[in-house]
C-alpha positions in Angstrom: 76.7 102.8 83.2 78.6 102.2 86.5 81.0 104.9 87.6 84.6 104.2 87.3 87.6 104.8 89.4 91.2 105.4 88.2 93.6 104.2 90.8 97.4 104.7 90.6 99.1 102.3 88.3 102.6 101.6 89.6 105.1 102.2 86.8 108.6 101.0 87.5 110.2 100.3 84.2 109.2 103.1 81.8 109.3 106.9 81.7 106.0 108.8 81.9 103.7 106.7 79.8 101.5 109.7 78.9 104.4 111.4 77.1 105.7 108.5 75.1 104.5 107.1 71.8 104.1 103.3 71.7 106.5 101.7 69.3 105.2 98.5 67.6 107.6 95.8 66.6 107.5 92.0 65.9 108.2 91.2 69.6 105.0 93.0 70.7 102.7 93.0 67.7 100.9 89.7 68.4 100.3 90.6 72.1 99.0 94.0 71.1 96.7 92.5 68.4 95.2 90.0 70.8 94.6 92.6 73.6 93.1 95.0 71.0 90.7 92.4 69.6 89.7 91.4 73.2 89.0 95.0 74.1 86.8 95.5 71.0 84.7 92.5 72.0 84.0 93.8 75.5 80.3 94.0 76.4 78.8 95.7 79.4 77.6 93.3 82.1 79.5 90.4 80.5 82.6 89.3 82.4 85.6 88.4 80.2 89.2 87.9 81.2 92.6 87.9 79.6 96.2 87.5 80.7 99.4 89.2 79.7 102.8 87.7 80.5 106.3 88.5 79.6 109.8 88.8 81.1 110.4 91.5 83.7 110.8 95.0 82.1 109.6 93.8 78.7 107.0 96.5 78.3 103.8 95.0 79.8 102.7 98.1 81.6 103.5 100.2 78.6 101.5 97.9 76.3 98.5 98.0 78.6 98.6 101.7 78.7 98.6 101.9 74.9 95.7 99.4 74.4 93.5 100.6 77.2 94.5 104.3 77.2 90.9 105.6 76.7 89.1 102.7 78.4 87.5 103.5 81.8 88.9 101.1 84.3 90.2 100.4 87.7 94.0 100.2 87.4 95.8 98.5 90.3 99.1 96.8 91.1 98.5 93.3 92.4 100.1 94.2 95.8 97.2 96.5 96.3 94.5 94.1 95.1 92.9 93.5 98.5 91.7 97.1 98.6 89.7 96.6 95.4 88.2 93.4 96.7 87.0 95.0 99.9 84.0 96.5 98.2 81.8 96.0 95.1 83.8 96.7 91.9 82.6 100.1 90.5 83.9 99.7 87.0 83.3 97.6 83.8 87.0 96.7 83.7 89.7 95.9 86.2 93.4 95.9 85.0 95.7 94.2 87.5 99.5 94.6 86.9 102.4 92.9 88.5 100.5 89.6 89.3 103.9 88.0 90.2 104.0 90.4 93.2 100.6 89.6 94.6 101.0 89.1 98.4 98.5 86.3 98.6 97.6 84.5 95.3 94.2 83.6 96.7 93.3 87.3 96.0 93.6 86.5 92.3 91.1 83.7 92.7 88.8 86.1 94.6 89.2 88.7 91.9 88.3 86.3 89.1 85.2 85.0 91.0 84.1 88.5 92.0 84.4 89.8 88.5 82.4 86.8 87.2 79.7 87.4 89.7 79.5 91.2 89.1 79.7 91.1 85.3 83.1 92.9 85.3 85.9 92.1 82.8 89.5 91.9 83.9 93.1 91.9 82.6 95.8 90.3 84.7 99.4 91.0 83.8 102.7 89.8 85.3 106.1 88.2 84.7 106.9 84.5 84.9 104.8 81.5 84.2 101.2 81.2 85.3 102.2 78.4 87.7 104.3 80.9 89.7 101.3 83.1 90.2 99.3 80.2 91.7 101.6 79.1 94.5 101.4 80.1 98.2 104.0 78.9 100.7 105.2 76.3 98.1 101.7 74.9 97.8 100.2 75.0 94.3 96.7 76.5 94.2 95.1 74.2 91.6 91.8 76.0 91.5 93.5 79.3 90.7 95.8 77.7 88.0 92.7 76.1 86.4 91.0 79.5 86.3 94.1 81.2 84.8 94.7 78.4 82.3 91.2 78.8 80.9 91.8 82.4 79.9 93.2 83.7 76.6 96.9 84.5 77.0 98.9 87.3 75.3 102.6 86.8 75.5 105.1 89.6 75.3 108.8 88.9 74.4 111.8 90.9 75.6 112.6 93.9 73.4 115.2 93.1 70.7 118.0 95.4 69.7 116.0 97.1 67.0 113.1 97.9 69.3 115.5 99.1 72.0 116.9 101.5 69.4 113.6 102.7 68.2 112.2 103.3 71.7 115.4 105.1 72.7 115.2 107.5 69.8 111.5 108.1 70.6 112.3 108.8 74.2 115.2 111.1 73.4 113.0 113.0 70.9 110.4 113.5 73.7 113.1 114.9 75.9 114.2 117.2 73.0 117.6 115.6 72.9 119.5 114.8 69.7 120.9 111.4 69.2 122.3 110.0 66.0 121.3 106.7 64.5 124.8 105.4 64.9 124.9 106.2 68.6 121.5 104.7 69.1 122.7 101.5 67.5 125.8 101.5 69.7 123.7 102.1 72.9 121.1 99.4 72.0 124.0 97.0 71.3 125.4 97.5 74.8 122.4 97.6 77.0 120.6 94.6 78.4 117.3 93.8 76.6 114.9 95.5 79.0 113.1 98.8 79.2 114.3 99.1 82.8 117.9 99.3 81.6 116.8 101.7 78.8 115.0 104.0 81.2 117.9 104.2 83.6 120.3 104.9 80.8 118.1 107.6 79.3 117.6 109.4 82.6 121.4 109.2 83.4 122.3 110.4 79.9 119.9 113.3 80.1 121.2 114.3 83.6 124.8 114.1 82.5 124.3 116.1 79.4 122.5 118.8 81.4 125.1 118.8 84.1 128.0 119.1 81.7 126.2 121.4 79.4 127.3 119.5 76.4 125.8 117.7 73.4 125.5 114.0 73.4 128.5 112.3 71.8 130.2 108.9 71.9 132.4 109.9 74.8 129.5 110.9 77.0 127.6 107.8 76.0 130.5 105.5 76.8 130.9 107.2 80.2 127.2 106.7 81.1 127.3 103.0 79.9 130.4 102.3 82.1 128.5 103.7 85.1 125.5 101.5 84.6 127.3 98.2 85.3 124.7 95.5 85.7 122.4 97.0 83.2 124.9 96.6 80.3 126.0 93.6 78.3 129.5 92.3 79.0 
């Protein structure tokens, strides 16, 4: 069995993934099910690929971490993809996140072709439509789009208010902070539907509660929400 390498997975929109419990909901259940079934069908030496798309800060990285937590793999952000392609791939699986940030989309074509040639499976995740991943200097890369379109596609939706609330309560519990159901509802109702907004809010609330040495109440919550500006709903 080939050796594997664990590269740094850039996490920009969630707290420490290792410390958080994944919260399943209707908006992520179908994507998780498809990814899970795909993983179960992996066979050594047989190259398979799958895509994961969803809006920015919808939980793609978090979902990948949940499904492939114990799977030996090379994890890489697309902006560092060239380093992986500079040598033979020493893993049975490559997981590429942030495909919409790839510097040169041709690297995605090379990744797919290299994986096919070397019997390596791959997951490519990113925001936006596939067409936006396959454009360089306003020129569509038809070969890349053809390769991407032929792969199974898992689609993740933005978190709804209920999922925002459940994840918030989970994160607060992990930080050993008490938050009532009513306040969690209030917060989820006022934040934009993204885990980026939820992360920023949670970190700010934690810091404010610690600095003021006080319990979390509606007044403190309102103060933090007012300070977040663009991350809240008008």
